[in-house]
N, C-alpha and C positions, 0 to 999 in steps of 0.2 A: 326607184326610191322603195328598199323592203324594210317592215315596220312590224312585226307580230303586234297582234292588237288584240288586248284582253279587254273585254266589254263590259266588265267590271269594274274596271277605271271610270266608266260616264256616266257610272249612277250616282246622286249626290251625295248616297252611303258612305261612299269612297273619298270623291273631293272635296263636301261639303267640310270635313273638319279644318284642311288647308287652306280653305277661303272664304271662311264662314263672314269675316269683318268685313268683307266686299262685295256677299250676297244676297238676296234675297231672304225674306224670314221663312223658315223651310223645318220641317216635324219631321225628321226618318225613325220609321218603325217598321220593326223585324218582324216579320210572318214568317210561320210555319209550315209544314209541311199540307196539312190540311188545309190550309187556303191553296196551297199551288194544285190539291186535289179537287178543290172546288170550282178554280180557273177553270181547267178543265174539264168537269161537270157540263155534259147537255143541258142547252137552256140557259134560261134566266131567271133563277130561282131563287129570292129574296126572301128571308126569316121576318116574320113578322116583327119581331124585336125594333129591327133597321126599318120599316116604313116609317115615312115623316108627320105621320095622323093616323089617329085609331080609326079614321075612315078607309084609309087603306089598307090597314091593319083589317081589318073586317071582311075587305076584299079580297084580300088573299087569301084567308081562312077559309072563307067560303069554296073559292076556286083552286086552291091545291089539296082536294080528296077530305073536306075534314068533316062531310057529312055521313052519318051513321053508317047510312048503305055501303056506303066507299070505304068505308074504312075496315070492314070487314072482310076486304078481299085484298087489305093488306097487311101481313108479318109486321108484328112490333118490331123488329130488325130490321125491315125494308124500310120504315117509316123511322126509326133514328137515321137512319144514314141518308135520311132527308133531311134532317137537321143542321141545317151549316149557320152554325155559331161561334163565334170565333173571343169567349174572353179574356184570352191571353194577351189581346190585343186591339178592342175594340173601343176600352174606353181610355186609348189612346187616340185613337179617333176623334172620338164626340170631344176631346176635349184640345185636338187639334180647332174643329169645327170653331167652338165656343169663343175660343183667342182670336180666332183671325177671323171670323163673321164670314167664311168664303176661303176655300179651297184648289188649287190649281192642284190638280193630284196626275203622279205619275205611278209605275209600277216598276223598278230598277230604274234602268235608264231609257223607258220609252214612256209616253203620252199618249192617251186614247185620241189623239190630232183626228181622226177619221172619223169621231163619231161629236161631232159639236151641232149637229141636230137635237139630239136628246137635251144636251145641258151647254147654253148659249155661252162662249167664251172656255167655258170647261168649269164656270162659276161654282163649282159643287158645295152644297151648306147641309149634305147628309150622308149618313153610310150607304141610302140607296143607292142616291144616284154616282158616288164615287165605283159603288159596286159594279152597279148597272154597264157603267163606262168601262171598268176591265172585262167584264164577261161580254161586253158586245164587239168589243175592238179588236180588227183583223190585225192592227198594229202591233195591240198588246200579242194575241196567238200566235202572232210570227214568233215574238219577242220568248216567246214560256218556250215554244218548243226546241229555242237554244237548250235549255233548261233540262228538259225530260219530254217523255213521253210517257202519252197513255199506258202503252204497257209496261213500260216500265215502273210507274205510280201503284199501279196494281198490285204488284209484290211487295211492295214497302208499306208497312206499319206506319199508324199517324204518328208516332212517339221518335221514329226513324229522323231526328233533324241533323243525323250528319251525311244523312247525302245531301241534303241543299245546304250545306259549310262546305262541301267536294265542288259544287258548283257554283259558290260563290255567293250565295243567300240569294234572301226572295223580300225585297223590301219596301213598303209603301212607300212613296213620299207625297208629301202634304206639305206645298206652298202655298205662302199668305196668295189670294188672289188680290193683285192689282188692277188697277183700272189705268195701264202703262199707257203713254202716247204713242202708237205703233211709228212715226214717223221718224222715233230716238230709237229704236230696237236697229240694233246691225250682227249680221256673221261675219266672225274676224276669223282668215284661216293661217294659220305657222306650220310653218312647212321648216323641219330642223330650227326649230328651236328661233326661226326668222319671222317678224308678223311682215308676212307677202300678199295679203289682200282682206279686204273690205266691205260689206255692200250691207247696202240696205235691206233688210227681212220680212218688211211685210208691203210688198211688190204689189200686191193689189191696187194701190194705191200711189200717188202720185203729189209729191210734195216737192212742189216749186223752189222753195228755200231750201234744199238742201245740195243747189247748185252753188251759193254762194256761201255757204257754211262749209263746205267739206273742206277744205283746208284745217280748219278749227275742230272738226271733226275726227280727223286724222290724225290731228297733234294730239284731240285729247286722246284717246284712245291707245296710238301708241306708248304715250308715257306711263299710261295704265298698263300695256301690256310690261314695259322696260321693268317695274319698278314692283308688280303683283304676281305676275304671271312666268314672264320669261327665267327654264331653266327648275320650274319647279311645279309641273306639274310631270305624270307619271310617263307622258309620252311624248319624244321631240318630234313628235308630226299632230293637230288636231285642230279641230273646230272649234270652235268657243262665240258664245251667243253674247250680247254684252246690250246693254239700257244706261241713255242719259240722261241722269236727272234733270228737271225742270230747273231751271235759276230760279232764287241765286247758286244752290249747289253745286249743279251740276258731276254729280260722283257717277261715275263708272261702276258700277252693279255686274256682276256675272249673271244673267239667266239658266246657261244651262255649257256642258262641254260634247260636243259630238265627234265619233271619231275619223281618222282621214280617209276617207277613202268611197267607194262605191256605197255604202249604208247613212251615208248621209248625204241632203241634198246641197251641192254650192247654189242653190240659187239663180244666181248671176256670173256667176263664172264656169267653166268647168275645170277638172282638177291636173287637166293638160295642161291649163295657163300657167301653171305653178312649177314649169321644170325648171331646174337650178339654172339652163340658159336663160331665161326667162325673167326670173325673181333676185332680180337686181336693186339696188335705190330702196325708194319708198313703196310702201304698202298701194299697191295700188285702188281706187275705192270706185266702187260703181256702184250707181242708184239709177230709179226710172225719171227720163229727161223729159217726159210729155206723154200726156192722157193715151196716147195709141199706142205705147211698149207696155204696158200694164203686166205680170207676169203674174197667171193664176193657179197655184196649183190643184191638179186634181188630185183627188182624194175618192172620187165615186167608187172604183171599183173596191175599196174598202166600205162601203157603207151598208147603210139599212137598210130593207125595204123601200121602196118609193113613194106608197100609203102610209106610212107615217113620220114621213118629212116634213110637210105644208106646215105646221106647224113646230115650234122649238119651245114649245111650253110641258108642263109637268104633265098633261093628261094623255099624250102621247107617247111619253115614258112607260106611265102606268100601263098604257094599252100595250104596249111590246113587250113590257114585263107577262102579263097576264095570258098572252098570245103565247108566250114559250114557254109559262109554269101547264098549260094546256099541253104541249107539243111533248113533255116530259111524261105525265101524269097519265 
């Protein structure tokens, strides 16, 4: 099956307008070229304006070279280059944080899932946390390299937004953070506009009731696909994630779309399972059938230094930021 994939189709900035009525609350914010340059910049430097508390502001100020002796070693031009503030859209981020009281951040089509150590469940309550996750995530870094290179950015003026438009744009995606029931999250596979597979999404847990509920789950997701998604998404083959709400509503809600193929984790399947010869009839449903069959996704290759992973609280986040700021000053 040959399909040219446009990854921009998988950014909520592209698909959310089509499926907003059956998706979680989400704010899409258009970022600029300066922000892309900031993400490429070495180290994790967070401007005091975006710190969570005044204590953190003071700590950062003393650490980022603000004493008189250190100031004398920098030209005013160099200091200006270190001022990474974004008045063009930071108020939009603050508004979303206030409205949602916590957000799950993405950049275009990618979430910093390899950085759960910093912010548990990626439930961000500040710009500092959002920016730090974006700057620290290897998954985000890999996505950014599809948009540009450091060498390309050096040649571009901050005001040159045409380049960003040419690569599909840069969008900060802030989903309202919900304490979802992981047992009711499912990954679904569509091959040539046919729903061919459904599996449990959170596979590090065993949910015994899924065995008796599997027919109901398949029926509910199948009906949702037929009425809401079939022949309406940009590609004929793709992967989508859904959440089935708790009774009595039991609404099916879209969590995300992902491209068909190697860029997406098929979790309990392989994409070879969905060859045209095999994918006939009802979609196959797979789930963890016992405690010995748990599947834990290993993102350790993308994670941050081990010495910072013992506690999942803000003190480690602050410590990590301080270390990275020292490395670039």
